[in-house]
N, C-alpha and C positions, 0 to 999 in steps of 0.2 A: 504493500499500500504505499502510495506516495506521501512524503511528509507535507504537512499542511502549514502553510505560511498565510498570515493575515496582513493585509495592506490597506492603509487608508490613504486618501489622496491619490488614488490609482489612476486618475485620468489627467493628471498634471504632467508637466514637463519631465520631472524626475520619476514620478510615480508610473507613468506608462512604460518607460524603459525598464524599471525594476520589475514590473509584472512580466514582461516579454522575457527577460533574462531569467527570472525564476522559473518560468514555465519551460524555457529551453533546457534548464538543468534538472528537470523532473520534478518540480514541486507542485503540490495541489494549492493553487493561489485562490484565496478568499478576498474579493475586492469589497471591503466593508464600506458601505455608503453608496455604491454604485448601483444603477437601476437593475443590473443582472445579478447583483449580490444581495446580502442582507441589508434591509433598509435601515439607514443610520446617518446621521450627520453630526458634526462636532458639537458637543453639548448634551447629546442624548445619552442615556443609559443603555449600554449595549446588552444584548441578550446573552446570558451565560452560555446557551447552546451554540451561538455563533463563534464563541471563543475557545470552547473546550476542545482539547486534542491538538491545538496548534503548537508547533516547536517554536514560534516566534511571531511577533507583531511588530511591523514597521509603521510608525505614525508620521505620515508625510501631510496630512490634511491641515489646512490653515484657513480660518474665515477672515476675509477682508472686510466683512460687513460691520465689525465692531467700530464704533467711533473712535478716533484717536484721543479724545479727552475723556473717554469712558473710565470709571474707577476700575480698579484691579478686580473687585468682586463681580463686576459686571462684564468683564472680559471673558467671552465664551472660549477663547483659545486656552486661557489658563485653566479655567474650571472644567472644561471639557477634556483637556489632556489628563489632568489629574483623575478624573472619573474613569476614563478609558484605562490608565495604567492600573489603577486600583481593582478594576473589574478583570483585567487581564491576570493580575496577580491571584484574585480570588478563584479564578477559573482554572488555575494551574498552568498557565502559560509561562515557560521558563525564562523568556527574554523578550523585553519591550525596548524597542529602539526608537528614540525620539530624534527626528531630523531638526536640528537646529542650524546655526549659521555662523560664520566666523565674524559677522558683524554683532554677535551676541555679547553685550557689554551692559553693565549697569548704567554707565554714562553715554550710551549710544545716542547719536543725533537723531536717529529714526526710531519711530514707534515699534517697528518690526523688530529691531535689534533689542530694544528694551524689553519687549514682551517675551522674546525667546530666552532672554537672561532670567527673567522672573519665573518662567516655566521651569527652566533647569533648576532653580533655587527650590521651588515647591516640589519637584520630583525627588530631589536629594533628601528632602525631609519627610516624604509621605510614606505610607505603609508599603508601597510598591517598590520603594527604593533599591531593594537587593536584586530586582530583576531588570532595572533601568540601565540602559547605555545610551549616552548622548553622543551624536555624530554632528560636530560643527562643520559644515560644509562650506568650501571655498566658492570661488567665482566658476560657475559651471558653464561649459560650452559644449558644441557638438550636437550632431543629431538634428531634429527639426528646429527651424529657426523661429523659436517662440520664446516667451518670457524675457528675462533680462538679456539673455544670449541674442535673441532675435532682435531686440531694440538696439543693441550695441553694434550688431553686425550691419543694420540699416544705416545708423549714424555714421559708421566708419566708411561705408560705400558712397554716402550722400555727396560728398564734395572733397577735393583735395585740401581744402581749408576747413578747419572745424573749430568753432568755439567750444571750449570744455573747461570744466572744473577739475581739480584734484589730479593734475597731470603727473605729479611727482609721487602721489600716493602709491604705496606697495599693495599689489593684488596677487592672488594665488589661483590661477585658472587650473581647473581639473575638468578632464572630459566626462562627459555624461555616463558613459559606459563605466569608467573607473569609480564614479560615485555609486552607481548601482551595484557594482562588485563589491565595494566596501560596505554598504548597508547589507547586502546579502550575508557577508561574512560575520557582521556583527549579529544578525538575527539567528544565525545557525551555528556559530562557533561556540566552543565549550570554554569555560573557565577564563574569560578575558580579564586580565589584571587591571585594566584601566576602567574608569567609569565614564570619562569623556575622551573621545577620540576626535581628532582633526583630520578631516579628508581634504588635503590640499597639499600642493607641492612644497618640498623644503625651502626651495630658493624662490622667494617672491620676485616679480618684475614691476616695473612702473606701469601705471595706468596708461601712459602715452605709449610705451612700447607695446602694450596689450593691443591697443587701438590699431597700431600700425600692422601688427600680425593679423588682425581681423581684415584690414583693408587689402592687403597684399594677397592674403588667401582667397580673396574674391576677385583677383585679376585686375586690381587697380594699383596706380602708382603709389608714390610716397604720399605721406599725410603730414600737414603742417598744422599747427595748433594756434588758436588765439586764447590765452588764458582769461577765464571768465570768474569774477568773484562769485561767491556762493550766493548772495542776495540777488544778483542779477540773474543766476541760473534759475533760482526758484521762481522769480517772476517769469522767466521764459517758459518754465513748465505750465504755468497757468495759461500763458498765451498759446501753447500747443494745443490746447483744448478748443480754441477758438478758430485757429488757421487750418484750412484743408491742405491735403497733399503732403503733410509731414507728420513723422511718427509722434503720437501722443506720449509725454514722458511723466510719469508719476513723481511728484516731489519726494515721496518716500525713498525712491531708488536713488535719487540725487543725494539725498541726506545720508543714505546708507554708504554711498561711495565716498562722500566727504569725511565720514567718520572711519573709513576702513583702516585696519591695521592688521599686519600679518601675525599668524599664530604658528607656534612650534608644531611640527607635524611628523617628525622623523620617527619617533617611538610609535605613533599610531600606524604609519605606513609599514614599518617592520612588523608589527604584530599582526596586522591584517594581510601581510605579504603582497602589497600592492606596489607595483614598479609604474610609476606614472611616465606617460609619453610627453615628449617635447611638443607643445601646442602647435609651433610654426609648421612643421612638416605633416602633423596630423590634420590640420585645418586645410593646408595645401592640397592634401590628398582627398579630403571630403568635398571641398569646393571644387577640385580638379574633375570630379566625376560629372560636373555640370559645365565645366569650363575647358574641356578637352580640345573642342573645336577652336576656341579663340587662341589658345596656346599653339595650336598647329598653324593658324593664320599668322601669328606673330613670327613663328619660326620661318615660314614662307617669306615674310616681309624682310627679315634679317638677311636671308640668303639673297633675295633679289637686290637689296641694297648693295650687296658686294658684287653684283653683276653676274650672278649664278642663277640659271634656270634649275630650280631644285627638283631632284629626283625623290622618290618615295624612301629610298634607303637613306639619303641625306636628311630628309625631313624627320624620319625616325631616330636617327643618330643625334640630331641637334635637340629634338624634344626631350630625349632621354638626359642628354648632357645639362640642359637648362633645369630640369626638374631635379637632377642630382645635386646641382650646385645652388639650388634655391632661388633661381632666377626665373621661374615660370609660375604665372605669367608676369611680364614686365609692366603690363598695363598700357600698352601702346594704344593710341587713340585710332578710331576707325579710318580717319584721314591718313594717318601714317601707315597703316596696314594696306590702304588702296594705293597709296603714292610713297613707297618706301624712300624715295629720294629725300623726302622731308626729314629723315633721320640725320642727315647731314647737319641740320640746324641744332641737334641735340647731342651729337657725338662730342666727347670732351676734346679739348684742343691738344691734350698730350695723353700719353699712355698711362692712364691711372688704373692701377690693378683693383682698386676698391670700387671703381665706378660701375654700376650694374650694367649700363648699356655697353661699356667698353668691354666688360667680361663676356656679355652675350654675343658681341660681334667677333670676339676672338674665338669662342666656341663654334660660331657659324663658319668661321674660316677653317677651323680644324675639321668640322663635320663634312665639309666639301672636299677637303684636300685628297683623300684616297682616289676618288673618281675624276679629278680635275686634270685636264690635259694641260701640258706646258704650253702656255700662250706665247704670242710673239713678243719680242721686245718692244717696250714703249719708245717711240721715237722722241726727237728733241722737242717738237711742238706739242706732242702729247704730254710730256713731263711738265713743260712750261704751263700748259693749260691746268694741270692738276695742281701745281704749286700756286698759281694765281687764284685758283678756286679755294684752296685753303687759306691763303692770306685774307681773301675777302670775307670768308665765313668766320674767321677767328673771333671777331668782337661778338657776333651772334651766339657762338659756341660758348664763350665765356659767360654769357648772360643765361643761356638756356640749359646748359649741360647739367645743371643741378637737379633738373626734374627726375631723372633716373638715377641719382646718386644713391 
């Protein structure tokens, strides 16, 4: 008989992936609160029969209906979580996993972070404390572009110049699959020595670096920022509700970012046997599934710029080289792909090994070399024309080469 696992919040961003992973691994999953599962919503007293026989319960559900100014005793997230944990303990469930956040702090700027912290405090002091394990989850990315991840991906792709707060703040991105695997390990593992686990990478990165990774993963070029004060950002959040065609931003998310601070996670990752992936190649791979054709068109443009009529083998060789070096996609505009000669305006005026476009052109030259026939020697007039062209283009290259740096 398959082991039984109970999950709340199963229709959410994390919950849906956790349900899928648990079923893939042979668990009998009960989605508490879903229409197809036992009727329940946070704050309700669960039926003992719905909980009995389960090896673990993962609590992901969170109600956003509670007003931010509501008193603690009226916050259904606090009272409902305690009620569920104590009911699980009474029904003999050996493990109760509470999904918290790395924004969980007493002094958190956002209500969500403060609420999560208060729930953690209450769980540690309640009757169910012996079976409770808390998972503080970092900045989740990957999979369907929804929730905070979807919003950040849209903002990063919106424009090469982005007004943003908290650019120097440290964040800890963790893939959706890694979060699901960590929660599953907590819900099914025996004798875990810690009460609170941090599901996040050991080495945080700046929020600015994270947004650049998101943009490049979607086939866009570099990203430049305009630092924005927190008060102005909160005002802009209110404006997004009034303006069409731009993503609506919840002030709670902005405040959560403004108060973000990294947490130590090495011991948690070791105990859960989680080896976290580098987000840059992971995202490039995920987005690349839908951006394969643009990457191929970019490779064609690079070869044509070098005066080469690309063959299939050259394109395959170049695409693979660009992916391996983290240069695909470069984010070339449609105009440059149609008219590769425009790349002359952006090519750096000297051989800069760190310049992305220079690296890509170097790889294009290598990719075409095995099939390239030795050409005729360039005559005097041809050489003079090439030198004159370089001299005339030099000022423009100095100004524009930074785009693909």
